[in-house]
Structure formats: structure tokens, C-alpha cells
C-alpha positions as CSV (number, residue, x, y, z in Angstrom):
1,M,-42.0,5.4,-12.7
2,I,-41.0,8.4,-10.6
3,Y,-41.2,6.3,-7.5
4,F,-38.7,3.8,-9.0
5,R,-36.4,6.5,-10.0
6,Y,-36.4,8.0,-6.5
7,I,-35.6,4.7,-4.9
8,N,-32.9,4.0,-7.6
9,D,-31.2,7.4,-6.7
10,I,-31.3,6.5,-3.0
11,L,-30.0,3.0,-3.5
12,Y,-27.1,4.0,-5.7
13,M,-26.4,7.4,-4.1
14,N,-25.7,9.2,-7.4
15,K,-23.1,6.7,-8.5
16,T,-22.4,5.9,-12.1
17,M,-21.0,2.8,-13.8
18,L,-17.9,3.0,-15.9
19,H,-17.1,0.4,-18.5
20,I,-13.4,0.0,-19.5
21,R,-12.0,-2.0,-22.3
22,L,-8.8,-3.8,-21.4
23,D,-6.6,-6.4,-23.1
24,K,-7.5,-9.7,-21.7
25,A,-4.0,-10.4,-20.5
26,L,-3.8,-7.1,-18.7
27,K,-7.2,-7.7,-17.1
28,N,-6.1,-11.1,-15.9
29,E,-2.8,-9.6,-14.5
30,V,-4.8,-6.8,-12.7
31,Q,-7.1,-9.4,-11.3
32,K,-4.2,-11.5,-10.1
33,V,-2.5,-8.6,-8.3
34,A,-5.8,-7.4,-6.8
35,D,-6.4,-10.9,-5.5
36,E,-2.9,-11.0,-4.0
37,L,-3.7,-7.7,-2.2
38,G,-7.1,-8.8,-1.1
39,L,-8.9,-6.2,-3.3
40,S,-11.5,-6.3,-5.9
41,I,-10.9,-4.7,-9.3
42,T,-13.6,-2.3,-8.5
43,A,-11.8,-1.2,-5.3
44,V,-8.6,-0.8,-7.3
45,G,-10.4,1.4,-9.9
46,R,-12.1,3.5,-7.3
47,R,-8.8,4.1,-5.5
48,L,-7.0,4.9,-8.8
49,F,-9.7,7.4,-9.9
50,S,-9.9,9.0,-6.4
51,N,-6.2,9.5,-6.1
52,F,-5.9,10.7,-9.7
53,A,-8.6,13.3,-9.1
54,V,-6.9,14.6,-5.9
55,T,-3.2,14.4,-6.8
56,K,-3.5,14.8,-10.5
57,S,-0.9,12.0,-10.8
58,I,-0.7,8.2,-10.8
59,V,1.5,6.2,-8.5
60,F,1.9,2.5,-8.7
61,D,3.5,0.6,-5.8
62,K,4.0,-3.0,-5.1
63,P,4.5,-4.0,-1.4
64,L,8.2,-4.8,-0.8
65,I,8.6,-8.3,0.4
66,P,12.0,-9.1,1.9
67,N,14.0,-12.1,0.8
68,T,14.6,-14.9,3.3
69,K,17.9,-13.6,4.6
70,T,16.6,-10.1,5.0
71,A,13.4,-11.4,6.7
72,C,15.5,-13.4,9.2
73,E,17.7,-10.3,9.9
74,I,14.6,-8.1,10.5
75,D,13.1,-10.8,12.9
76,E,16.4,-11.0,14.8
77,S,16.6,-7.2,15.0
78,L,13.1,-6.9,16.3
79,A,13.7,-9.7,18.9
80,N,16.9,-7.9,20.0
81,H,15.0,-4.6,20.3
82,K,12.3,-6.1,22.4
83,A,14.9,-7.7,24.6
84,G,16.7,-4.4,25.0
85,K,19.8,-5.6,23.2
86,N,21.6,-3.4,20.7
87,A,19.4,-0.5,21.5
88,S,20.8,3.0,21.7
89,S,19.2,6.4,22.0
90,F,20.7,9.7,21.0
91,N,20.0,13.3,22.0
92,T,21.4,14.8,18.8
93,P,22.2,13.7,15.3
94,L,25.9,14.2,16.1
95,E,25.7,11.7,18.9
96,M,24.1,9.2,16.5
97,D,26.8,9.8,13.9
98,A,29.6,9.4,16.5
99,H,28.0,6.1,17.6
100,F,27.9,4.7,14.1
101,D,31.4,6.0,13.4
102,K,32.7,3.9,16.3
103,L,30.8,0.8,15.1
104,R,32.4,1.2,11.6
105,A,35.9,1.7,13.0
């Protein structure tokens, strides 16, 4: 029996299991979101508890996904940047402000 306990401690590295009761609809929604993000519910729980222990707060974020128009504008902007178009550099914040003031005028 001692031998099994020793192996059990090595295999599980002093981890414990936590059972949480959730409303079925909430569990299904959590599973859906976790699947969309490519995560398991266990990974979500570990991250939540780790962050909570360190920060003593809870933050919930959903990745921002741009709509079609914004995605097209981002793609166009990135292509222009790679091509060297519409690229400006500034030495000071005042130079940047002056540049944008000219564009707005």
C-alpha cells in the first residue's frame, strides 16, 4: 500500500481534483466557448484559478473579431504598410500631431 501511494504521489505530482456544480446550460456554454478557443474546460479552470490566486481578481475577455468591412480595411492597411505606402515616421509626438492635423484639414 505504501508503494502505491508513493507512485500515486509521483504520477499526480501533488495535484488535487476539484468538483464544481454548474447549471447545465452554463456548462454547455462554457464548453462551447472553450471549444471555440481550442481549450478544454480543465485548462480554462486552471487558468482562472491561477490568475485569481495571483491577481486576486477575475477578468473575462472575448477575442475581438472585426466585421467584414473592418477586416478588409486592416488587410488593406497591412498590404500598404508592407509596400511602403502611407507609412510615416515621427521623431516626436508633436510631429505626429502636426501630420495628422494636416490630414484632417
